Every structure is written in structure tokens, then in C-alpha cells.
MARPA-122220 format. One line per field, with one value per residue (C-alpha): residue number from 0; residue in three letters; x, y, z. Coordinates in Angstrom, 3 decimals, m for minus. Layout:
<pazas>
n <- [NUM,...]
res <- [ALA,...]
X <- [X,...]
Y <- [Y,...]
Z <- [Z,...]
</pazas>
This chain:
<pazas>
n <- [0,1,2,3,4,5,6,7,8,9,10,11,12,13,14,15,16,17,18,19,20,21,22,23,24,25,26,27,28,29,30,31,32,33,34,35,36,37,38,39,40,41,42,43,44,45,46,47,48,49,50,51,52,53,54,55,56,57,58,59,60,61,62,63,64,65,66,67,68,69,70,71,72,73,74,75,76,77,78,79,80,81,82,83,84,85,86,87,88,89,90,91,92,93,94,95,96,97,98,99,100,101]
res <- [GLY,GLY,GLU,ALA,GLY,GLY,GLU,ALA,GLY,GLY,GLU,GLY,VAL,GLU,CYS,ALA,LEU,SER,PRO,PRO,GLU,GLN,ARG,ALA,LEU,LEU,GLY,LEU,LEU,HIS,GLY,TYR,TYR,SER,THR,VAL,SER,ASP,GLY,LEU,VAL,ALA,ALA,HIS,SER,GLU,LEU,ARG,SER,ILE,GLU,ARG,SER,ASN,GLN,LYS,ALA,LEU,LEU,ALA,ARG,GLY,GLU,LEU,SER,GLU,GLU,ALA,ALA,ALA,ALA,HIS,GLU,ARG,ALA,ARG,LYS,ALA,HIS,GLU,ARG,VAL,LEU,THR,ALA,ALA,ARG,ALA,MET,GLY,GLU,PRO,LEU,GLY,VAL,PRO,LEU,PRO,SER,LEU,SER,ALA]
X <- [224.219,227.530,229.415,229.976,233.380,232.044,230.060,231.008,232.335,233.000,236.340,239.282,237.824,240.043,238.885,239.371,240.234,243.632,243.991,244.069,240.733,239.410,240.452,238.744,235.559,235.530,235.936,232.935,230.759,231.570,230.779,227.372,226.670,227.410,224.924,222.270,222.686,222.240,218.959,217.976,218.569,216.719,213.759,213.503,213.566,210.518,208.798,209.246,208.136,204.908,204.162,204.413,202.335,199.606,199.725,199.004,196.195,194.611,194.711,193.237,190.736,190.096,190.792,193.447,192.576,193.331,195.980,197.739,197.299,198.431,201.658,202.420,202.045,204.225,206.927,206.637,207.126,210.234,211.328,211.120,212.684,215.772,216.137,216.029,218.596,220.880,220.698,221.439,224.628,225.748,225.621,228.237,230.355,230.568,229.170,226.652,223.208,223.348,221.857,218.013,216.572,213.191]
Y <- [141.333,142.100,141.731,137.970,137.159,134.398,135.800,135.229,137.976,140.000,142.346,141.091,137.832,134.874,131.657,128.614,126.432,125.933,126.913,123.037,122.821,125.620,124.265,120.595,122.408,124.652,121.537,119.791,123.038,123.211,119.298,119.629,122.778,120.936,118.145,120.790,122.366,119.056,118.749,122.269,121.350,118.008,119.926,122.541,119.954,118.035,121.031,122.303,118.829,118.813,122.241,121.319,118.056,120.131,122.777,119.851,118.503,121.736,122.290,118.847,118.731,122.322,121.124,119.973,116.779,117.148,114.804,116.656,119.874,118.326,117.199,120.367,122.237,119.259,119.662,123.652,123.518,121.147,123.438,126.334,124.691,123.620,127.056,128.656,126.066,126.574,130.397,130.446,128.133,129.986,133.384,133.002,130.885,133.323,130.539,131.385,129.305,126.786,127.694,126.589,126.162,127.649]
Z <- [131.125,129.657,132.923,132.460,130.977,128.770,126.196,122.640,120.373,123.146,122.958,124.980,126.069,125.710,124.303,126.670,123.756,122.487,118.869,117.745,120.019,118.165,114.869,115.585,116.875,113.738,111.557,113.335,113.174,109.365,108.864,110.773,108.760,105.403,106.644,107.557,104.263,102.679,104.428,103.251,99.534,99.958,101.961,99.233,96.622,98.307,98.791,95.003,93.918,95.771,94.946,91.094,91.699,93.686,90.604,88.347,90.288,90.478,86.947,86.120,88.729,90.075,93.682,95.815,98.120,101.901,101.893,99.386,101.240,104.339,102.518,101.541,104.850,106.451,103.649,104.118,107.949,107.453,104.870,107.288,110.265,108.278,106.656,110.300,111.566,108.298,108.771,112.300,111.760,108.483,109.668,112.538,110.591,107.829,105.191,102.754,102.464,99.676,96.266,96.085,92.577,91.814]
</pazas>
């Protein structure tokens, strides 16, 4: 419901934090977003590395081991989790996602 006075982004709603507290909080949030972004880049790099390795194995042997397929699935899920977190944090902060190489 919109009748509660504490909703973020509401017109005319005053922030309970002083300007210095707001700046400090934004600094913390941007710092945390930077850490999440670094994690996204690392997860993306790991996922791409596993995909390249799996592609080589498929070309060489015509099949993928269960272990390799499981590693890919774990990396894909980890990448998806950190991507979701980065999007959720970056959007309200007004910062773009980091560039992810192909």
C-alpha cells in the first residue's frame, strides 16, 4: 500500500538520514556494488573459460563428461546469481553493468 510514509522514491517523502549520512551510505553502496561488479566479471570469465574448455572436449572426443557438464552448470548458476545481484544494485544506483567480454 502507498499509505505508509517510508516508501523509497515517493514524492515529498523526507529522508531520515542527514546529507552526510546519505553520502556515507551511498559511498558504502557504491563500494559494495564495485565488489559485486568485480565478482560478476570473474564469474563471467570463469563461465566462458569452462565453455571454451567444454567446446574443445566436444570437438576432440565428441562428448562431454558428467563432471564437465556439472562444472558448467555450477558456473552458469553462479554467474546468473551475481548478474541478478549486480542488476538489482546497479539500477537504483544509476550505474551500468560492467563490460563483459564474449
